[in-house]
C-alpha positions as CSV (number, residue, x, y, z in Angstrom):
1,M,33.4,142.9,-19.9
2,P,35.4,145.7,-21.8
3,Y,32.2,147.2,-23.1
4,I,30.6,147.2,-19.6
5,L,33.7,148.6,-17.9
6,S,34.2,151.3,-20.5
7,Y,30.5,152.3,-20.7
8,G,30.1,156.0,-21.3
9,Q,33.7,156.4,-22.5
10,E,35.1,156.7,-26.0
11,Q,35.6,153.2,-27.3
12,D,37.9,152.0,-30.1
13,L,36.4,148.8,-31.6
14,N,39.7,147.6,-33.1
15,R,41.5,148.1,-29.8
16,V,38.8,146.1,-27.9
17,I,39.1,143.3,-30.4
18,A,42.9,143.2,-30.3
19,H,43.2,143.4,-26.5
20,F,40.1,141.3,-25.6
21,W,38.5,139.1,-28.2
22,V,41.8,137.8,-29.8
23,P,43.3,136.8,-26.4
24,I,40.0,135.2,-25.4
25,A,40.2,133.0,-28.6
26,F,43.7,131.9,-27.7
27,Y,42.6,131.3,-24.0
28,A,39.8,129.0,-25.3
29,V,42.1,127.1,-27.5
30,I,44.6,126.5,-24.7
31,F,41.8,125.6,-22.3
32,Y,40.0,123.0,-24.5
33,I,43.2,121.4,-25.9
34,N,44.4,120.7,-22.4
35,Y,41.0,119.8,-21.1
36,F,40.1,117.2,-23.8
37,V,43.6,116.0,-24.8
38,L,46.8,116.9,-23.0
39,I,45.8,116.5,-19.4
40,D,44.5,112.9,-19.8
41,K,47.3,111.9,-22.3
42,Y,50.3,113.4,-20.5
43,L,49.6,114.9,-17.0
44,F,47.5,112.0,-15.7
45,S,49.8,109.6,-17.3
46,N,52.8,110.9,-15.3
47,K,54.4,112.5,-18.4
48,T,54.7,115.9,-16.7
49,V,57.8,117.1,-18.6
50,Q,56.2,116.5,-22.0
51,F,53.0,118.2,-20.7
52,I,54.9,121.3,-19.6
53,L,57.0,121.5,-22.8
54,I,53.9,121.1,-25.1
55,N,52.1,123.9,-23.2
56,I,55.2,126.2,-23.4
57,V,55.2,125.7,-27.2
58,I,51.4,126.4,-27.4
59,I,51.7,129.5,-25.3
60,A,54.7,130.8,-27.1
61,F,53.0,130.2,-30.5
62,S,49.8,131.9,-29.2
63,L,51.8,135.0,-28.2
64,I,53.7,135.2,-31.5
65,L,50.5,134.7,-33.5
66,K,48.7,137.3,-31.4
67,E,51.5,139.8,-32.2
68,L,51.3,139.0,-35.9
69,L,47.6,139.5,-35.9
70,E,48.0,142.8,-34.2
71,D,50.6,144.0,-36.7
72,L,48.5,142.9,-39.7
73,F,45.0,144.1,-38.7
74,F,45.2,146.4,-35.7
75,A,48.5,148.3,-36.1
76,E,47.1,151.8,-36.6
77,S,44.7,151.6,-33.6
78,L,47.4,150.3,-31.3
79,K,49.9,153.0,-32.5
80,K,47.4,155.7,-31.6
81,T,47.0,154.2,-28.1
82,A,50.7,153.9,-27.7
83,N,51.3,157.5,-28.6
84,K,48.7,158.6,-26.0
85,D,50.5,156.5,-23.3
86,E,54.2,156.9,-23.9
87,N,55.1,156.1,-20.3
88,G,53.7,152.5,-20.6
89,P,55.1,149.5,-18.7
90,P,58.5,148.1,-19.7
91,I,58.5,145.4,-22.4
92,K,59.7,142.7,-19.9
93,M,56.9,143.3,-17.5
94,F,54.5,143.3,-20.5
95,L,55.7,139.9,-21.5
96,Y,55.5,138.6,-18.0
97,V,51.8,139.7,-17.7
98,Q,51.1,138.2,-21.1
99,M,52.6,134.9,-20.1
100,L,50.7,134.8,-16.8
101,S,47.4,135.6,-18.6
102,Y,48.0,132.7,-21.0
103,M,48.8,130.4,-18.1
104,A,45.5,131.2,-16.4
105,P,43.3,129.0,-18.7
106,L,45.9,126.2,-18.5
107,L,45.7,126.2,-14.7
108,F,42.0,126.5,-14.8
109,S,41.6,123.5,-17.1
110,I,43.9,121.5,-14.8
111,A,41.9,122.5,-11.7
112,I,38.5,121.5,-13.3
113,K,39.8,118.3,-14.8
114,T,41.5,117.2,-11.5
115,T,38.3,118.0,-9.6
116,K,36.2,116.1,-12.0
117,R,38.6,113.1,-11.8
118,W,38.6,113.2,-8.0
119,I,34.8,113.2,-7.9
120,Q,34.7,110.2,-10.3
121,T,37.4,108.4,-8.3
122,E,35.5,109.1,-5.0
123,A,32.3,107.8,-6.5
124,E,34.0,104.6,-7.7
125,R,35.6,104.2,-4.3
126,K,32.3,104.5,-2.6
127,E,30.7,102.0,-5.0
128,A,33.5,99.5,-4.4
129,L,33.1,100.0,-0.7
130,N,29.4,99.4,-1.0
131,V,29.9,96.2,-2.9
132,K,32.4,95.0,-0.3
133,L,30.0,95.8,2.5
134,K,27.2,94.0,0.8
135,S,29.4,91.0,0.2
136,E,30.6,90.9,3.8
137,L,27.0,91.2,5.1
138,Q,25.9,88.4,2.8
139,H,28.8,86.2,4.1
140,L,27.7,87.0,7.7
141,H,24.1,86.1,6.9
142,Y,25.1,82.8,5.3
143,Q,27.3,82.2,8.3
144,L,24.4,82.7,10.7
145,Q,22.1,80.2,9.0
146,P,24.1,77.0,9.5
147,H,25.0,78.2,13.0
148,F,21.3,78.5,13.8
149,F,20.5,75.2,12.1
150,F,23.2,73.2,13.9
151,N,22.2,74.6,17.3
152,S,18.5,73.8,16.7
153,L,19.5,70.2,15.6
154,N,21.5,69.7,18.7
155,N,18.4,70.7,20.8
156,I,16.2,68.4,18.8
157,Y,18.7,65.6,19.1
158,A,18.4,65.8,22.9
159,M,14.7,65.2,22.7
160,V,14.7,62.1,20.5
161,D,15.2,59.5,23.2
162,I,13.2,61.4,25.9
163,S,10.2,62.4,23.8
164,P,10.0,61.3,20.2
165,D,6.7,63.0,19.6
166,Q,8.1,66.3,20.7
167,A,11.1,65.7,18.5
168,K,8.8,65.3,15.5
169,T,6.9,68.5,16.4
170,S,10.3,70.3,16.8
171,I,11.5,69.2,13.3
172,H,8.3,70.4,11.8
173,S,8.7,73.8,13.6
174,L,12.3,74.0,12.6
175,S,11.4,73.5,8.9
176,K,9.1,76.6,9.1
177,L,11.9,78.6,10.8
178,M,14.4,77.6,8.1
179,R,11.9,78.5,5.4
180,Y,11.7,82.0,6.9
181,M,15.5,82.3,7.1
182,L,16.1,81.1,3.6
183,Y,13.4,82.9,1.7
184,E,12.2,85.9,3.7
185,T,15.5,87.3,5.1
186,N,17.3,88.0,1.8
187,E,16.0,91.6,1.9
188,E,18.1,94.3,3.5
189,T,15.3,95.1,5.9
190,I,12.1,93.5,7.0
191,S,9.3,94.6,9.2
192,L,9.9,94.3,13.0
193,S,6.6,92.5,13.4
194,K,7.8,89.6,11.1
195,E,11.0,89.3,13.0
196,I,9.1,89.2,16.3
197,D,6.8,86.5,14.9
198,F,9.9,84.5,13.9
199,M,11.4,84.9,17.5
200,K,8.1,83.8,19.0
201,K,8.1,80.6,17.0
202,Y,11.8,79.9,17.9
203,I,11.0,80.5,21.6
204,D,8.1,78.0,21.4
205,L,10.4,75.5,19.8
206,M,13.0,75.8,22.5
207,K,10.4,75.6,25.3
208,L,9.6,72.1,24.1
209,R,13.1,71.0,25.1
210,V,13.5,72.7,28.5
211,S,12.1,71.3,31.8
212,D,9.4,72.8,33.9
213,K,12.0,74.4,36.1
214,T,12.7,76.9,33.3
215,V,10.5,80.0,33.0
216,V,10.5,82.0,29.8
217,N,8.9,85.5,29.8
218,Y,8.8,87.7,26.8
219,N,7.2,91.1,26.1
220,F,7.0,92.3,22.5
221,P,5.1,95.2,20.9
222,P,1.5,94.0,20.3
223,E,0.8,96.1,17.3
224,E,2.5,96.9,14.0
225,T,5.1,99.6,14.6
226,G,5.9,100.3,10.9
227,I,9.6,99.9,11.8
228,K,11.9,98.0,9.4
229,I,15.0,96.4,10.7
230,A,17.8,94.2,9.4
231,P,16.8,90.5,9.8
232,L,18.1,88.0,12.3
233,L,19.9,90.5,14.6
234,F,18.3,89.3,17.9
235,I,18.1,85.5,17.4
236,S,21.7,84.8,18.4
237,L,21.1,86.4,21.8
238,I,17.9,84.3,22.3
239,E,19.9,81.2,21.2
240,N,22.6,82.0,23.8
241,A,20.0,82.4,26.5
242,F,18.7,78.8,25.9
243,K,22.2,77.5,25.5
244,H,23.9,79.1,28.5
245,G,20.9,80.1,30.7
246,V,19.1,76.8,31.2
247,S,20.0,74.0,33.7
248,A,18.5,70.5,33.8
249,S,18.6,70.4,37.6
250,K,18.3,74.1,38.7
251,P,15.5,76.6,38.2
252,S,16.2,79.3,35.7
253,T,14.4,82.3,34.1
254,I,14.8,84.0,30.8
255,D,13.3,87.5,30.3
256,I,13.1,88.9,26.8
257,N,11.8,92.4,26.0
258,I,11.5,94.6,22.9
259,S,10.3,98.2,23.1
260,T,10.2,100.9,20.5
261,L,10.3,104.7,20.6
262,E,9.7,106.4,17.3
263,K,12.3,104.7,15.1
264,T,14.5,103.4,17.9
265,V,14.3,99.7,18.9
266,L,15.5,98.5,22.3
267,F,16.1,94.8,22.8
268,T,17.0,93.4,26.3
269,I,17.5,89.9,27.4
270,E,18.4,88.5,30.8
271,N,19.0,84.9,31.9
272,D,20.7,82.8,34.5
273,D,24.4,82.2,33.8
274,F,25.4,78.5,33.6
275,P,28.8,78.5,31.9
276,K,29.5,75.6,29.6
277,K,32.3,73.2,30.4
278,S,35.5,73.6,28.3
279,D,34.9,70.2,26.7
280,D,31.4,71.2,25.5
281,K,31.7,71.8,21.8
282,S,28.0,72.4,21.1
283,G,27.6,75.4,18.8
284,S,30.5,77.3,17.3
285,G,30.5,80.4,19.5
286,I,30.1,82.8,16.5
287,G,26.8,84.3,17.6
288,L,27.9,87.4,19.5
289,V,30.8,88.1,17.1
290,N,28.4,87.9,14.2
291,I,26.1,90.4,15.8
292,K,28.9,92.9,16.5
293,K,30.2,92.7,12.9
294,R,26.7,93.2,11.4
295,L,25.9,96.1,13.7
296,E,29.2,97.8,12.6
297,L,28.3,97.4,9.0
298,L,24.5,98.0,9.1
299,Y,24.2,100.7,11.8
300,P,27.5,102.5,12.2
301,N,27.3,105.1,15.0
302,K,23.6,104.2,15.4
303,N,23.7,101.3,17.8
304,S,24.6,100.5,21.3
305,F,25.4,96.9,22.4
306,N,26.4,95.9,25.9
307,T,26.6,92.6,27.7
308,T,27.2,92.1,31.5
309,V,27.2,89.3,34.1
310,K,26.0,90.3,37.5
311,D,24.9,88.0,40.4
312,N,25.0,85.0,38.1
313,R,22.7,86.7,35.7
314,F,23.7,87.4,32.1
315,M,22.2,90.6,30.6
316,A,22.4,91.9,27.0
317,K,21.1,95.3,25.9
318,L,20.9,96.2,22.2
319,E,19.6,99.6,21.0
320,I,19.3,100.5,17.4
321,E,18.4,103.7,15.7
322,T,16.8,102.6,12.5
323,N,16.4,104.8,9.3
């Protein structure tokens, strides 16, 4: 910089070395001692007083050593410059400027080290949060499996006395569904077509149990969409439809629809509402709670989930914007 700024002017090499290269050497020493040793050992260990005192000693030593070097090696060049500029700044101001210039590399090293530490801490925080989210999602997944299994067993139990053959068929179908839940849903996402195939098999299983007064309509995309989605997001809503939307004595209708638009999936289900009695303990009631928690974790700000009851019809609408 001094060579560039004084280009075309008369230059005194000794003066440039004394006023530029020697201070630069001390700046580097202050910077790297703090960066590699003092900041970690004292400042980040809450030993601020020791940190300040050590740096005062280092800066004072640097100033004294700089003056000694100037007197030993550059005295004649600096005297000539001083004679040319007799009206220079007062000695106190000169010392203040020197102190500030030697504090600059100290502050610079603190800023860089602090920024680096903050970035590392933030990365560790995000990694810890990611591990926590994965653990919570895994817990919700494992929570859903027994919930699904117990509900299905309750339905099969109701068939045993009425139709043993249907009960046998249902157990065989349930084993296929559980195999899917245990071995194919451990991935973060699966293809929407696989999930639809699973839902179709579950609907066919549940239709064995209901009477002829129950009509089940479903409309799913007929072709592969290429969309991947978190597994088992819709099954709880279908479970609830068969659990709360079917009556043994009254006609009932269940309508299930899935549509896609680019990467957005829209799931709607509508069924008659036959509220369970307070003493009915079938199921555990965790289905809707599980869905909401998983949506918050998997698709934050990218989902819309609403449920309403109107004219004795329960309606649920779930819209997900997939990646």
